[in-house]
Structure formats: C-alpha cells, structure tokens
N, C-alpha and C positions, 0 to 999 in steps of 0.2 A: 814786507816792510813799507813798500810804497803805499798800500792801502791804510796801514797803520798811520803813517805820517799824514796822509791826505785827511783822514779824519780827525787826528790830533789838530791840525792847523784849522779845520772848518770849526771844530767844537771850541778851540780857543777864540777864534773870532766871533762865534755866537755868544760865548760867555762874556766876552768884553762888551759887546753890544748890550747884553742883558744887564750887566753891572752898570753900565753908564745910563741906561734907561731908568734904573731904579734911583740913581743919584740926581738926574737932571729930568724934571718933570716936562721940560720942553721937548725932549726926545719922544715922549708919549703923546703929547698934545699936538705936535707936528710930526707925525710918524712917516709920512710919504717923504717929507723934505729931509728928515734925519736919516731915513733909510737910503735915500739917494746919496747924501753926503758920506755916510759910513760905507756904503758899496764903493764909492769912489776912492775912499781912503784906503779901503781893503785892496782894491785893484792896484792902487800905487804902490802899497807895500809889497804886494806879490811880485808885481812886474819890475819893480826897481830894486828889491832887496832879495827876496827867497829865491825867485827863479835864476837870477844871475849867479847865485852861489850854489845852485844845484848842478847835476850832471845833464840837465836838459840841453840839447844842441842849441847854439846860438842862431839866431835868424833876424833879419831885418824887419822892422815893423812895416806892415802893408795894410791900408784900409780896404783893399780889394779881398773879397772872400777867396779862400783857397777852394780849388777843385777838389772833388773827391778822387781818390786814387782807385 
C-alpha cells in the first residue's frame, strides 16, 4: 500500500507540473526557475499537509544531518 501511495503522489505531482507546463509557456522558457519554484511548492505541500496527516512519527525540524544508524 505504501509503495502504491508513494507512486500515486509522485505521478500526481508530475502530472500537475506537465499540465501547467502546457498551459504556461513561461514554465518551459524558464524551466530551471519554474522547476525550483514547483519543487519548493511540492516540498511545502508534502511537509505541511501530507506528512502531518500520515502515520509518520512526529519529529522536530533540524538543519543538522542525521547520523546513520
């Protein structure tokens, strides 16, 4: 189930990016900038909406990299 949900979310995000790219030529003309903006928006949606509603354990944000276990 987790693998299905992961691919569903990834495919949905890619489909939205593709659809926006066909409607707005600026997305294609400035692909690096639009990719950064879309990636940031995707990260915010995942970290602020999707993950908090999942069963993932809650943890504090830290800019320090985690050590391997």
